N, C-alpha and C positions, 0 to 999 in steps of 0.2 A: 157706408161711405161710397159715394159715386165718383169714379175717376174718369177724367176726360182731358182733352187737350184744347186750350183756347189760345188762338193766335200763335200757335207753335210751342206753347208752354204747357207742360203737363200740370194739371191741377186736380183738385177734388173738392167735394162739398158734402157736408153732413146734414144738409137741409132735408126735410121730409121728401119722400119720393115724388109727391104730387106738386111740389113747388115749381112754378113756371121757370123755365130757363132764363127768361127775361130778368126776373128778380135776382137770380144768382149772378148773372152777368153784371147788372147795374149795382146792386147793393153789396154783394159779397166780394166781387172782383173789382168794383169801381170803374167799370168800362161803361161810361154814361153816354156814349155816342148812340147806342141802341135806345130807342125811345119807346115809351108806352103811349099807345094811341087809343085803341078801342077796347082791348082786352078780349076780343072775340075773333081774332084772326081775319078781320074784315078790312083793315086799312093799310097794312104793310109797314107801318112805322117801326115795328119791332123786328124786321127781317134780318136774319143772320144766315150764315151757311152752316149746315150740318153735313159733314162729309161732302162738301161741294154743292149741296142742294139748298136753294133758298127755302127758309123755314121761318114760320111765324113763331117767335120765341115766347110770345105771351100765352100761348096755349100748348107749348111743348113741355111736358113734365121733365124735370131734371133726370129722373130715372131712365128716360128714353135715350139719353146721350152717353150712357155708360160706354167707355172705350172709344168714343167718337171724336172727330176733329170739328171744332167750332171756330168759325172765323167771324169776327165782328168788323165794323167799319174801321176800328183802330188797327185791326190786323190786315186790312186791305193795303194800307200804307199810312203809317203814323205821320209821315212827313207830307202827305197829300200828293204824292208822286204817281199814283196810279193813273193811267190814261183817262179813266172816267172822272176821277176827282179833278184833273186838269181841265177836262172838257166841261165839267159842271161850272167851273169858274169862267172859262172862256165864253160859254153861252149864257152866262148870267142867269142860271137856272133858279137859285133860291130866292124866295121873297122872305117868308118867315123862317124857312129852313127846317121846320120841325120834322117833316117827312123825309128829308133828303138822304139821311143815312140808309133808311130802308129802301128808298128808290135806287140808290147807288148799288146796294147789295143785290137787289133784284136784277138790275142791269148787268152787274158783273157776272152773275150766273148765266145770263143769256150769252154774253160775249165769250165765256169760257166754253160754251157748247157750239156757238155759231159766230165765227169771227167777222162775218159780213152779212148781218141780218138785213132784210128788207124793212121798209117802214111798217108794212103790215105785220111782219113777224115781231117787230119791236112793240107795236101797239098791243098785239095779242099777249105777248109775254108780260108786259107791264100792267095789264088789266088786273085790277084788284089792289094796286098800290095807289092810294088816294092822295092827291095834293089839293088841299083846301084852298090854296091860292090860285089854282088852275094853270100852273106852268107846264102843262102837258106838251105843248109844242116845243118848248125849250128843252124839256127832258128828252124828247125824241131827237132833237137836233144834237144834243150833247152825246147821246148814245151813238148816233151816226158819226159824229166827229171822232169819238174815241175809237170806233171800229176802223175808221180810215187811218188814224194816226198810230194805232197800236202795231 
């Protein structure tokens, strides 16, 4: 049995050790904000935080999170009150919306480390999170807005 904390709640899983964290989060815990994108850690749709670090949950075995803290998009703010969530709406970032939870989780990790990132720092940090709708300029604007308003 693997014990860990998800969004502040202690939990456990009896899934095989190599089961991806993504499937435990979505199927076992019912936290469906985290999305399956590519299954190869290349798109970022499945990004969650593990002990505060952005992590691709599609390739993270559940055994590797024993005793760790996991934060999903639901744990960032269930009511949508996180500065990034508000900025995402204000900047009208989503089109299809599929990648957005992973984008926000990646951005939240940046702002946790750097409260006033430059545009270049934002672009570098967000590299690897793919938006098939191409809303990259709005993503950057939303991160800049959240940094300013936080």
